[in-house]
C-alpha positions as CSV (number, residue, x, y, z in Angstrom):
1,X,26.3,98.3,74.8
2,X,22.8,97.6,76.3
3,X,21.7,94.0,76.4
4,X,19.1,94.4,73.7
5,X,21.2,96.5,71.3
6,X,22.5,93.9,69.0
7,X,22.9,93.9,65.2
8,X,21.7,90.8,63.2
9,X,24.4,88.3,62.3
10,X,27.1,90.1,64.4
11,X,30.1,87.7,64.5
12,X,30.8,86.5,68.0
13,X,34.0,87.5,69.7
14,X,36.0,84.3,70.2
15,X,32.8,82.7,71.4
16,X,33.6,83.5,75.0
17,X,32.9,87.2,75.2
18,X,30.3,88.2,76.2
19,X,29.3,85.3,78.5
20,X,26.2,85.1,80.6
21,X,28.2,85.5,83.8
22,X,30.4,88.3,82.4
23,X,28.9,91.0,84.6
24,X,29.5,88.9,87.7
25,X,33.1,88.3,86.6
26,X,33.7,92.0,86.0
27,X,32.5,92.9,89.5
28,X,34.3,90.1,91.1
29,X,37.7,90.3,89.3
30,X,37.7,93.7,87.6
31,X,39.8,92.0,84.9
32,X,42.2,93.9,82.7
33,X,40.2,92.7,79.7
34,X,37.1,94.4,81.0
35,X,38.9,97.6,81.6
36,X,40.4,97.5,78.1
37,X,36.9,97.3,76.6
38,X,35.5,100.1,78.8
39,X,38.3,102.4,77.7
40,X,38.3,101.4,74.1
41,X,37.7,104.8,72.6
42,X,40.0,106.6,75.0
43,X,42.8,104.1,74.2
44,X,42.3,104.1,70.4
45,X,45.0,106.8,69.7
46,X,47.5,104.9,71.8
47,X,46.8,101.7,69.8
48,X,47.4,103.5,66.6
49,X,50.5,105.2,67.9
50,X,51.9,101.9,69.1
51,X,51.2,100.3,65.7
52,X,52.9,103.2,63.8
53,X,55.9,102.8,66.0
54,X,56.0,99.0,65.4
55,X,55.7,99.4,61.7
56,X,58.7,101.7,61.6
57,X,60.8,99.1,63.4
58,X,59.8,96.2,61.1
59,X,63.0,96.3,59.0
60,X,65.0,96.0,62.2
61,X,63.0,93.4,64.1
62,X,61.9,91.0,61.3
63,X,63.6,88.7,58.9
64,X,60.3,88.4,57.0
65,X,56.7,89.6,57.4
66,X,53.6,89.2,55.2
67,X,50.4,91.1,56.0
68,X,47.1,89.7,54.6
69,X,43.9,91.5,55.0
70,X,40.8,89.3,55.6
71,X,37.3,90.2,54.5
72,X,35.9,88.2,57.4
73,X,37.2,87.5,60.9
74,X,39.1,84.3,61.4
75,X,39.1,82.4,64.7
76,X,41.7,79.8,63.8
77,X,44.9,79.5,61.7
78,X,47.1,76.4,61.3
79,X,50.0,75.3,59.1
80,X,49.5,72.3,56.9
81,X,52.1,70.2,55.1
82,X,55.0,71.6,53.1
83,X,54.3,71.2,49.4
84,X,57.5,72.1,47.7
85,X,60.9,73.7,48.3
86,X,62.6,76.3,46.0
87,X,65.7,78.4,46.1
88,X,64.3,81.4,47.9
89,X,60.9,80.2,49.3
90,X,58.9,77.2,50.2
91,X,55.3,76.5,49.4
92,X,53.1,75.3,52.3
93,X,49.4,74.7,53.0
94,X,47.7,77.0,55.4
95,X,44.3,76.3,57.1
96,X,42.0,79.3,58.0
97,X,38.4,79.8,59.1
98,X,36.1,82.5,57.8
99,X,33.4,83.7,60.2
100,X,30.8,85.6,58.2
101,X,27.8,87.7,59.0
102,X,25.4,85.3,57.4
103,X,25.3,86.9,53.9
104,X,27.5,84.1,52.7
105,X,28.2,80.7,54.3
106,X,30.9,80.1,56.9
107,X,33.9,78.4,55.4
108,X,37.1,76.4,56.1
109,X,39.7,77.8,53.7
110,X,42.8,75.9,52.5
111,X,45.4,78.3,51.2
112,X,48.8,78.0,49.6
113,X,51.4,80.1,51.3
114,X,54.9,81.0,49.9
115,X,57.2,81.2,52.9
116,X,60.2,83.3,52.1
117,X,63.4,81.7,53.4
118,X,65.6,83.2,56.1
119,X,67.8,86.2,55.1
120,X,66.2,86.4,51.6
121,X,63.7,89.3,52.0
122,X,65.1,92.9,51.7
123,X,64.5,95.1,54.8
124,X,62.7,97.8,52.7
125,X,60.5,95.2,51.1
126,X,59.0,93.7,54.2
127,X,58.0,97.1,55.7
128,X,56.2,98.2,52.5
129,X,52.8,96.6,52.9
130,X,49.3,98.0,52.6
131,X,47.1,97.1,55.6
132,X,44.0,97.0,53.4
133,X,45.5,94.7,50.7
134,X,45.9,90.9,50.4
135,X,49.3,89.5,50.4
136,X,50.7,88.0,47.2
137,X,52.3,85.3,49.4
138,X,48.8,83.9,50.4
139,X,46.5,82.4,47.8
140,X,43.2,80.6,48.4
141,X,43.4,77.0,47.1
142,X,40.1,75.4,48.2
143,X,37.0,76.4,50.1
144,X,34.9,74.0,52.2
145,X,31.4,75.2,53.2
146,X,31.3,74.6,56.9
147,X,28.1,73.7,58.7
148,X,28.4,76.5,61.3
149,X,31.3,78.8,62.3
150,X,34.8,77.3,62.5
151,X,36.0,78.1,66.0
152,X,39.0,75.8,66.1
153,X,41.1,73.8,63.5
154,X,43.5,71.1,64.4
155,X,45.6,68.9,62.0
156,X,46.3,65.2,62.5
157,X,50.1,64.8,63.2
158,X,50.1,61.4,61.4
159,X,48.8,63.1,58.3
160,X,48.2,66.9,58.2
161,X,45.8,66.6,55.3
162,X,43.2,65.4,57.8
163,X,41.9,68.2,60.1
164,X,39.3,68.4,62.8
165,X,37.1,71.4,63.4
166,X,35.0,72.7,66.2
167,X,31.8,74.6,65.6
168,X,28.7,75.6,67.7
169,X,27.5,72.0,68.1
170,X,28.3,69.0,70.2
171,X,30.1,67.2,67.3
172,X,33.7,67.3,66.2
173,X,34.0,67.3,62.4
174,X,36.8,65.5,60.6
175,X,37.8,66.6,57.0
176,X,40.1,65.1,54.4
177,X,40.9,68.5,53.0
178,X,42.6,67.1,49.8
179,X,39.6,64.9,48.9
180,X,36.9,67.4,49.7
181,X,35.6,69.2,46.6
182,X,36.2,72.9,46.1
183,X,33.0,74.9,46.8
184,X,31.8,78.3,45.9
185,X,30.6,80.1,49.0
186,X,27.4,81.8,47.9
187,X,24.2,82.3,49.9
188,X,22.0,79.2,49.9
189,X,24.8,76.8,49.0
190,X,24.6,73.5,50.7
191,X,27.1,72.5,53.4
192,X,30.1,70.4,52.6
193,X,29.9,66.9,54.1
194,X,32.4,66.0,56.8
195,X,34.3,62.8,56.2
196,X,33.7,61.7,59.8
197,X,31.6,63.0,62.7
198,X,32.7,62.4,66.3
199,X,29.8,62.2,68.7
200,X,29.6,62.1,72.5
201,X,29.2,65.6,73.8
202,X,25.9,66.4,75.5
203,X,26.2,70.2,74.8
204,X,28.0,72.5,72.4
205,X,31.8,71.9,72.2
206,X,33.2,75.1,70.7
207,X,36.9,75.5,71.4
208,X,38.7,72.7,73.3
209,X,40.2,70.5,70.6
210,X,43.5,68.5,70.3
211,X,45.0,65.8,68.1
212,X,47.4,63.3,69.6
213,X,51.1,63.4,68.5
214,X,51.6,59.6,68.9
215,X,48.3,58.0,67.7
216,X,45.2,59.0,65.6
217,X,43.3,60.1,68.7
218,X,41.1,63.2,69.1
219,X,40.3,65.1,72.3
220,X,37.6,67.6,72.9
221,X,35.9,69.6,75.7
222,X,32.7,71.5,75.9
223,X,29.9,73.3,77.7
224,X,28.8,70.0,79.2
225,X,31.9,70.2,81.4
226,X,33.1,67.0,79.9
227,X,36.4,65.9,78.2
228,X,35.8,63.4,75.4
229,X,38.3,61.1,73.8
230,X,38.0,59.3,70.4
231,X,40.2,57.0,68.3
232,X,39.9,57.4,64.6
233,X,42.5,54.6,64.0
234,X,40.0,52.3,62.3
235,X,38.6,55.0,60.0
236,X,41.7,56.0,58.3
237,X,43.3,54.0,55.4
238,X,46.9,53.0,55.5
239,X,47.8,56.0,53.3
240,X,47.1,58.3,56.2
241,X,50.2,57.1,58.0
242,X,52.2,57.0,54.8
243,X,51.5,60.3,53.0
244,X,53.9,59.2,50.2
245,X,51.2,56.8,48.9
246,X,48.8,59.6,48.4
247,X,49.4,62.5,46.0
248,X,47.4,65.8,46.3
249,X,44.4,65.9,44.1
250,X,44.5,62.3,43.1
251,X,40.9,61.8,44.2
252,X,39.4,59.6,46.8
253,X,39.4,60.1,50.6
254,X,42.0,58.7,52.9
255,X,39.1,58.3,55.4
256,X,37.1,55.1,55.1
257,X,33.4,55.5,54.3
258,X,30.7,53.7,56.1
259,X,28.6,53.0,53.0
260,X,25.8,51.2,55.0
261,X,22.9,53.2,53.5
262,X,21.8,54.5,56.9
263,X,20.3,58.0,57.3
264,X,23.3,59.1,59.3
265,X,25.6,58.2,56.4
266,X,24.1,61.0,54.5
267,X,25.9,63.4,56.9
268,X,29.0,61.3,56.9
269,X,29.9,58.3,59.1
270,X,30.0,58.9,62.8
271,X,32.2,57.6,65.6
272,X,31.4,57.3,69.3
273,X,33.8,58.1,72.1
274,X,36.5,55.8,73.6
275,X,36.2,57.6,76.9
276,X,34.2,60.4,78.6
277,X,35.9,62.2,81.5
278,X,34.1,64.2,84.2
279,X,35.8,66.5,86.7
280,X,35.3,70.1,85.6
281,X,32.5,72.3,87.1
282,X,32.2,74.7,84.2
283,X,32.9,74.9,80.4
284,X,36.0,73.1,79.3
285,X,37.9,75.8,77.2
286,X,41.0,73.9,76.0
287,X,42.6,70.4,76.0
288,X,46.1,69.1,75.2
289,X,47.7,65.6,74.9
290,X,50.9,64.6,76.6
291,X,53.4,64.5,73.7
292,X,54.6,61.0,74.6
293,X,51.3,59.3,75.4
294,X,47.8,58.9,73.9
295,X,46.6,57.9,77.4
296,X,47.6,61.1,79.2
297,X,46.1,64.5,78.6
298,X,45.1,67.7,80.3
299,X,42.3,70.2,80.3
300,X,41.4,73.7,81.5
301,X,38.1,75.5,82.0
302,X,36.0,78.4,83.3
303,X,36.2,76.8,86.7
304,X,39.8,78.0,87.0
305,X,41.0,74.4,87.1
306,X,43.8,72.6,85.4
307,X,43.1,68.8,85.3
308,X,45.5,66.1,84.3
309,X,43.9,62.8,83.2
310,X,45.2,59.3,82.7
311,X,42.9,57.1,80.6
312,X,44.5,53.9,82.1
313,X,43.4,54.9,85.6
314,X,39.7,55.6,84.8
315,X,37.6,58.6,83.9
316,X,38.2,60.7,87.1
317,X,40.9,63.3,87.3
318,X,44.4,62.0,88.0
319,X,45.5,65.5,89.3
320,X,43.2,68.5,89.7
321,X,44.7,72.0,90.4
322,X,41.7,73.8,91.9
323,X,43.0,77.4,91.4
324,X,45.5,77.4,88.6
325,X,44.7,81.1,88.0
326,X,42.4,83.6,89.6
327,X,40.0,83.6,86.6
328,X,38.7,81.5,83.7
329,X,41.4,79.5,81.9
330,X,41.3,79.9,78.2
331,X,44.2,77.8,76.9
332,X,46.7,75.1,77.7
333,X,49.7,73.5,75.9
334,X,52.0,70.7,76.8
335,X,55.7,71.0,76.0
336,X,56.6,68.7,73.1
337,X,60.3,68.5,74.2
338,X,59.8,68.2,78.0
339,X,56.6,66.4,78.9
340,X,56.8,67.6,82.5
341,X,56.0,71.3,81.6
342,X,52.5,72.6,80.9
343,X,51.5,76.2,80.0
344,X,48.1,77.8,80.9
345,X,46.7,81.1,79.8
346,X,43.9,82.9,81.6
347,X,41.4,85.8,81.7
348,X,43.6,87.2,84.4
349,X,46.0,88.2,81.7
350,X,48.8,85.9,82.9
351,X,50.5,82.7,81.7
352,X,51.6,80.1,84.2
353,X,54.0,77.2,83.7
354,X,53.4,74.1,85.8
355,X,55.7,71.2,86.4
356,X,53.5,68.1,86.7
357,X,56.1,66.5,89.1
358,X,55.2,69.2,91.6
359,X,51.5,68.7,91.4
360,X,49.5,66.5,93.8
361,X,46.1,64.9,93.6
362,X,44.8,66.9,96.5
363,X,44.7,70.0,94.4
364,X,48.0,71.5,95.6
365,X,50.3,72.9,93.0
366,X,52.0,76.2,92.4
367,X,53.3,77.3,89.0
368,X,57.0,77.2,88.5
369,X,56.8,80.6,86.8
370,X,54.1,83.2,86.2
371,X,54.5,85.4,83.2
372,X,52.9,88.8,83.4
373,X,53.2,90.9,80.2
374,X,49.7,91.1,78.8
375,X,47.1,93.7,79.7
376,X,44.0,91.6,78.8
377,X,42.8,88.0,78.7
378,X,45.2,85.5,77.2
379,X,43.5,83.5,74.4
380,X,46.3,81.2,73.1
381,X,49.6,79.7,74.3
382,X,51.9,77.5,72.4
383,X,55.4,76.1,72.9
384,X,57.9,76.6,70.2
385,X,58.9,73.5,68.2
386,X,62.4,75.0,67.8
387,X,63.6,75.6,71.3
388,X,62.3,73.8,74.4
389,X,62.3,76.8,76.7
390,X,60.5,79.2,74.3
391,X,56.8,79.8,73.9
392,X,54.3,82.3,72.6
393,X,51.1,83.8,74.1
394,X,48.5,86.0,72.4
395,X,45.8,88.0,74.0
396,X,42.9,90.5,73.7
397,X,45.4,93.3,74.1
398,X,46.5,92.8,70.4
399,X,50.0,91.5,71.4
400,X,51.7,88.2,70.6
401,X,54.5,87.8,73.2
402,X,57.5,85.4,72.8
403,X,58.9,84.2,76.1
404,X,61.9,82.2,77.2
405,X,61.6,80.7,80.7
406,X,65.4,80.3,80.8
407,X,65.6,84.1,80.9
408,X,63.1,84.3,83.8
409,X,64.7,86.1,86.7
410,X,68.1,86.6,85.0
411,X,69.6,90.0,85.5
412,X,70.8,91.7,82.3
413,X,74.3,93.2,82.3
414,X,73.2,95.9,79.9
415,X,71.5,98.8,81.7
416,X,69.9,99.9,78.4
417,X,67.2,97.3,78.8
418,X,63.8,98.8,79.7
419,X,63.3,98.2,83.4
420,X,59.6,97.6,82.9
421,X,60.1,94.7,80.6
422,X,58.4,91.6,82.1
423,X,60.6,88.7,83.2
424,X,61.1,86.1,80.5
425,X,59.8,88.3,77.7
426,X,62.2,88.7,74.8
427,X,60.1,89.6,71.8
428,X,56.7,91.3,71.3
429,X,54.9,91.1,68.0
430,X,52.7,94.3,67.9
431,X,51.5,94.1,64.3
432,X,47.9,93.4,65.1
433,X,45.6,96.2,66.1
434,X,42.9,94.1,67.8
435,X,42.8,90.8,69.8
436,X,45.1,88.1,68.5
437,X,42.7,85.1,68.7
438,X,45.1,82.4,67.4
439,X,48.6,81.7,66.2
440,X,50.7,78.7,65.2
441,X,54.5,78.1,65.0
442,X,55.6,76.6,61.7
443,X,57.3,73.2,62.4
444,X,58.6,73.1,58.8
445,X,60.2,76.6,58.9
446,X,62.1,77.5,62.1
447,X,60.9,80.5,64.1
448,X,58.1,81.3,61.5
449,X,54.7,82.1,63.0
450,X,51.2,82.7,61.5
451,X,48.9,84.8,63.6
452,X,45.4,86.1,63.1
453,X,43.4,88.9,64.7
454,X,39.7,89.7,64.8
455,X,39.5,93.4,63.9
456,X,35.8,94.0,64.3
457,X,36.2,96.4,67.2
458,X,38.9,98.6,65.7
459,X,38.2,98.6,61.9
460,X,34.6,97.7,61.8
461,X,35.0,94.3,60.4
462,X,37.3,91.7,58.9
463,X,40.6,90.4,60.3
464,X,44.3,90.4,59.7
465,X,46.5,87.4,59.0
466,X,50.2,87.9,59.5
467,X,53.1,85.5,58.7
468,X,56.3,86.6,60.3
469,X,59.8,85.5,61.4
470,X,61.8,87.6,63.8
471,X,65.4,88.5,63.0
472,X,67.8,85.7,64.1
473,X,70.0,88.3,65.7
474,X,67.3,88.4,68.4
475,X,67.4,84.7,69.5
476,X,70.8,83.4,68.5
477,X,73.6,83.1,71.1
478,X,75.0,86.5,72.0
479,X,78.6,85.7,71.1
480,X,77.6,84.6,67.6
481,X,75.6,87.8,67.1
482,X,78.3,90.1,68.3
483,X,80.9,88.3,66.1
484,X,78.6,88.8,63.0
485,X,77.9,92.5,63.9
486,X,81.7,93.1,64.3
487,X,82.1,92.5,60.5
488,X,79.8,95.5,59.8
489,X,81.3,97.8,62.5
490,X,83.6,99.7,60.2
491,X,80.9,100.2,57.6
492,X,78.5,101.6,60.3
493,X,81.2,103.9,61.7
494,X,82.0,105.2,58.2
495,X,78.3,105.9,57.5
496,X,77.9,107.7,60.8
497,X,80.9,109.9,60.2
498,X,79.5,111.2,56.8
499,X,78.0,114.7,56.9
């Protein structure tokens, strides 16, 4: 598309593409992502063919799958708290963004999701979905009119009813989603008021956002090349750390109000940073806390660097890996069960796993493993909460790959395995037909994932939300699976022998 040929209110693509320096990057790196876009029309049949093949395999590969068509693209999806448990399904909050074309306001959506329990859904049921329909398992519960596009959502581990959002501004917005009033998103409607505003960035901070697992700390990175840390400890009431004292819909925010009558209070109380950390030479694209410490965190950016920080040692990098990848870094995640392991995803279409014990302050550090299974820029990486060696990665190629680093380099005894299968890859979710911009493992429901794609380039608009859980025959120990399948052997043989 020529530089001037733009349509009014066209939703941005993940906020990173196109970038001012994209042409230079394409010439310098000839990235897989760029080639994918250049050949989009030529590749379209193959994308449809792959999707058709995937859909035919759904009853075999999945224990459960729900497909939910979105009117507007969504750039972020996150699980909230579990609300209730029943015999065959559990109800849980789901947080989504809606990125509109300007005809209606941008919104932060709180939905209720019915998560069907393991081994409940019938195989024929999960494959019978209409791509253009909304899933009966996902119902909108509340809408917050967001001041600007929602690029990233993160829930507070100490109380998942409190979420932080990034938009196209220097501020981080904090919301008590239960106390916020439900709004009707119509043109001209006034924005919802954040419960808290975190200030400190000098330029827009759009994507890099993290909440600390151990304390009510928030971390952000932005176009100002800075990493900013806040504590919201003093702004949350005691009920925030004891959710049992606060029932949904009982009124009143669990975030303290300033109430000082100042002009700023009209937009919500604001909080300044606890620390500002300088070391990147380009936009900071993602940040993550060390799972065991509020004082240690890491960041990645468009300068191809992975930086580890220690707030106790000052505001300069503790360790800086100068060339973690050969292109921009888009995402990072710190292993919640082994705090030595850090994942990075890049525009070079690869995922790297680093061991911080093998990194040095002079910028030296090679990844323990490099995972190469995507054909375009990796946009999101996340460790599984269920098994320490498993993680997911999603990319612009429309795939969400599930990896196990313990399988990396291991030779299979079964010659039937495709020889082209990348090392460490053991499951590939191919249900999205355009770039998978975000996904989130469900900590309350083992091996269940929510993922979202921006479908503007393939369907002309909207997005797709999918909630899915692979068959446990795929990840359970092999001897267990074989023993279970042995029970059905005679039945299979008898069926096969029938004319």
